[in-house]
C-alpha positions in Angstrom: 17.0 -2.5 4.9 14.7 1.0 4.6 15.9 1.9 1.3 14.8 -1.0 -0.6 11.7 -1.2 1.3 10.8 1.8 -0.1 12.5 1.9 -2.9 10.2 -0.7 -3.8 7.1 0.4 -3.2 8.1 3.6 -5.5 9.3 0.6 -8.4 5.9 -0.9 -8.1 3.7 2.6 -7.9 5.7 3.6 -11.0 5.2 0.2 -12.9 1.8 0.0 -11.6 0.9 3.2 -12.4 1.8 2.7 -16.1 0.3 -0.2 -16.8 -3.1 1.1 -15.8 -2.3 4.1 -18.0 -1.5 2.2 -21.1 -4.1 -0.7 -20.6 -6.8 2.4 -20.0 -6.0 5.1 -22.7 -6.7 1.6 -25.2 -9.7 0.3 -23.8 -11.9 2.2 -26.2 -10.0 1.2 -29.1 -10.9 -2.5 -28.2 -14.2 -1.1 -28.2 -14.8 0.3 -31.9 -11.7 -1.5 -32.9 -10.0 1.5 -34.2 -6.0 1.0 -35.5 -4.9 3.7 -33.4 -1.6 2.9 -31.9 -0.9 3.4 -27.5 1.1 6.1 -28.4 -1.6 8.0 -30.6 -4.0 7.5 -28.0 -1.4 9.3 -25.6 -0.2 12.2 -27.8 -3.9 12.7 -28.5 -5.1 13.4 -24.9 -1.5 15.3 -23.8 -0.6 12.3 -21.7 2.8 11.3 -22.5 4.7 14.0 -20.0 2.4 12.1 -17.7 3.9 8.3 -18.9 7.2 9.3 -19.0 6.8 10.5 -15.1 5.5 7.3 -14.6 8.7 5.9 -16.3 11.0 7.7 -14.4 9.4 7.0 -10.5 10.0 3.1 -11.7 13.2 4.2 -12.4 14.6 5.9 -9.8 12.9 3.3 -7.2 14.5 0.5 -9.0 18.1 2.5 -8.4 17.3 3.3 -5.0 16.3 -0.5 -4.2 19.9 -1.2 -5.8 21.2 1.4 -3.7 20.5 -0.4 -0.5 21.1 -3.5 -1.5 24.8 -2.2 -2.5 24.9 -0.4 0.3 27.1 -1.1 3.4 
């Protein structure tokens, strides 16, 4: 049961961090009405590795949750 809860919180943290990073990277473009994409903005500020880490944390949390569910 501990793995399910811990994995759920880890997955939630990764998903929230990813959403915040993607959302805040586009705030400047909403104001200036530029045509740049999210990936371009993240690469311009060298945040693509950070995005990859956040996505990895979300996937790791889901794996730990599923492991806790199916463990006997």
